[in-house]
C-alpha positions in Angstrom: 98.2 126.4 90.3 100.5 128.9 88.7 100.9 129.0 84.9 101.9 131.5 82.3 99.8 132.8 79.5 100.9 130.0 77.0 101.0 127.1 79.5 104.7 127.5 80.3 106.1 127.3 83.8 103.2 125.2 85.2 104.2 124.3 88.7 101.5 121.8 89.5 98.7 120.1 87.7 96.6 116.9 87.7 97.4 115.3 84.3 95.1 112.3 84.4 92.8 110.5 86.8 92.5 106.7 86.2 90.6 103.9 88.0 93.9 103.1 89.7 95.2 106.6 90.8 96.2 110.1 89.8 98.9 111.4 87.6 100.4 114.5 89.0 102.8 116.9 87.3 104.9 118.9 89.8 107.8 121.3 88.9 108.6 119.4 85.7 108.3 115.9 87.2 105.5 113.3 87.0 104.2 111.3 89.9 101.6 108.5 90.1 99.6 108.5 93.3 97.9 105.1 93.6 94.6 104.8 95.4 96.2 102.0 97.4 98.8 104.4 98.8 96.6 107.5 98.8 93.1 106.2 99.4 91.7 109.6 100.4 91.6 110.5 96.7 89.3 107.6 95.7 85.7 108.5 95.1 86.3 112.3 95.1 85.0 114.7 92.5 87.2 115.6 89.5 87.0 119.2 90.5 88.2 118.6 94.1 91.1 116.5 92.9 92.1 119.0 90.2 92.1 121.9 92.7 95.7 121.4 93.9 98.1 124.1 95.0 101.9 124.1 95.4 102.7 126.1 98.5 106.2 127.2 99.6 107.7 125.2 96.6 107.4 121.9 98.5 103.9 121.5 100.0 101.0 120.2 97.9 97.5 121.2 99.2 94.0 120.2 98.0 91.8 122.8 99.8 88.4 121.1 99.0 89.7 117.8 100.4 91.9 119.3 103.2 94.8 117.1 102.1 98.4 118.1 102.5 101.4 116.3 101.0 105.0 117.3 101.1 107.0 116.8 97.9 109.5 114.7 99.8 106.8 112.1 100.4 106.4 111.7 96.6 110.1 111.9 95.9 111.3 109.5 98.6 108.3 107.2 99.6 110.7 104.7 101.3 111.2 107.3 104.0 107.5 107.2 104.8 106.4 103.6 105.5 103.2 104.6 107.3 100.2 104.6 105.0 96.7 106.0 105.5 94.0 103.4 106.0 90.4 104.4 105.5 87.9 102.0 107.1 84.2 101.9 107.5 84.6 103.2 111.0 85.8 106.5 109.6 82.2 107.6 108.8 81.6 111.3 109.2 79.4 112.4 112.1 76.6 113.3 109.6 76.9 109.9 107.9 76.7 108.0 111.2 73.8 110.1 112.4 71.9 109.5 109.1 72.6 105.7 109.4 71.3 105.8 113.0 68.1 107.6 111.9 67.5 105.0 109.1 68.0 102.0 111.4 65.6 103.4 114.0 62.6 103.6 111.6 
């Protein structure tokens, strides 16, 4: 995030996190990212969601979450009909190993 001494010229910031999604302020414009359309933000820590960077003036990056979004995706969502779907089968290797260990007890 880049900002001046008095808060002017902020390029990107998370303005609010609600039970329904995230309000993002990017280059003077506001965007609402719903958890329905961006499910990978649901159940994340405040710190990891707020740690967003604007790279190359068009690329949003959340380093702790390893999430990348281009500004065009937010500005023209109709051009991107494919949506991410997170299912129970997307458990991490550590989660599935832990579940296996519990069930074998």
